[in-house]
C-alpha positions in Angstrom: -86.8 79.9 -113.6 -88.2 81.0 -116.9 -88.0 84.6 -115.7 -84.6 84.5 -114.7 -83.1 85.1 -118.4 -85.3 88.2 -119.0 -84.8 89.6 -115.6 -80.9 89.3 -116.2 -81.3 91.1 -119.6 -83.2 93.9 -118.2 -80.9 94.4 -115.5 -78.0 94.3 -117.7 -79.6 97.0 -120.1 -80.3 99.1 -116.8 -76.5 98.8 -116.1 -75.5 99.8 -119.7 -78.1 102.8 -119.5 -76.6 103.9 -116.2 -73.2 103.9 -117.8 -74.4 106.9 -119.8 -74.6 108.8 -116.3 -71.3 110.7 -115.7 -72.2 110.5 -111.9 -72.4 106.7 -112.2 -69.3 106.5 -114.1 -67.5 108.7 -111.5 -68.8 106.6 -108.7 -67.8 103.3 -110.6 -64.3 104.8 -110.9 -64.1 104.9 -107.1 -66.0 101.7 -106.5 -63.1 99.8 -108.5 -60.2 100.5 -106.0 -62.4 100.7 -102.8 -64.0 97.5 -102.9 -60.7 95.6 -103.2 -59.4 97.9 -100.4 -62.3 96.9 -98.2 -60.8 93.6 -98.0 -57.3 94.7 -97.0 -58.7 97.5 -94.6 -61.6 95.6 -92.9 -60.7 93.7 -89.7 -63.2 90.8 -90.0 -66.0 90.0 -92.2 -68.4 92.7 -90.6 -65.9 95.7 -91.5 -65.4 94.4 -94.8 -69.1 94.0 -95.3 -69.7 97.6 -94.1 -66.9 99.3 -96.1 -67.8 97.4 -99.5 -71.5 97.4 -98.7 -71.3 101.1 -98.2 -69.8 101.8 -101.8 -72.0 99.5 -103.5 -74.9 101.3 -101.4 -74.0 104.4 -103.3 -74.1 102.8 -106.8 -77.7 101.3 -106.0 -78.8 104.8 -104.8 -77.3 106.3 -107.9 -79.2 103.9 -110.0 -82.4 104.6 -108.2 -81.9 108.4 -108.7 -81.1 108.0 -112.4 -84.6 106.0 -112.7 -86.3 108.8 -111.0 -84.6 111.3 -113.2 -85.5 109.3 -116.5 -89.2 108.9 -115.4 -89.5 112.7 -114.9 -87.7 113.6 -118.1 -89.9 111.4 -119.9 -92.6 114.0 -119.3 -90.7 116.7 -121.1 -88.6 119.7 -120.5 -91.3 121.8 -119.0 -90.4 123.0 -115.4 -92.7 121.9 -112.7 -92.2 122.0 -109.0 -93.2 118.4 -108.4 -90.6 117.4 -111.0 -87.9 119.6 -109.3 -88.9 118.1 -106.0 -88.6 114.4 -107.2 -85.2 115.2 -108.7 -84.0 117.0 -105.5 -85.1 114.2 -103.3 -83.1 111.7 -105.4 -80.0 113.9 -105.4 -80.6 114.2 -101.6 -80.6 110.3 -101.3 -77.2 110.1 -103.2 -75.8 112.8 -100.9 -76.7 110.9 -97.9 -75.3 107.6 -99.2 -72.0 109.2 -100.0 -71.9 110.7 -96.6 -72.6 107.5 -95.0 -69.9 105.8 -97.0 -67.4 108.5 -96.1 -68.2 108.3 -92.5 -68.0 104.6 -92.6 -64.4 104.8 -94.5 -63.2 107.4 -92.2 -64.0 105.5 -89.1 -62.3 102.4 -90.3 -59.2 104.3 -91.3 -59.2 106.0 -87.9 -59.6 102.6 -86.4 -56.7 100.8 -88.3 -54.2 103.6 -88.3 -54.7 106.0 -85.4 -55.9 104.1 -82.4 
């Protein structure tokens, strides 16, 4: 229990740091209406969990990508193939999370309104 307060402080500091990232702010701007909408659109707890979870998943992957970028940037502005590769892989993970979320939402919308 003694570690709980410091861990919470570190987590909140991470969220404050992420707020400096434009991509994170954009994704939060989408999450704010989408998460409540998930409770309206979802037909049962599984659909709500998939809809809301896919949005939260995008935020999680973006946080990890930002952490990778910060760690790489710590070593300086010199271009290096491995640095580029690490950043590209993080970016690809964000893309896949966005595509997955989009597919889940499209399927739920289709099921709700077109079937």
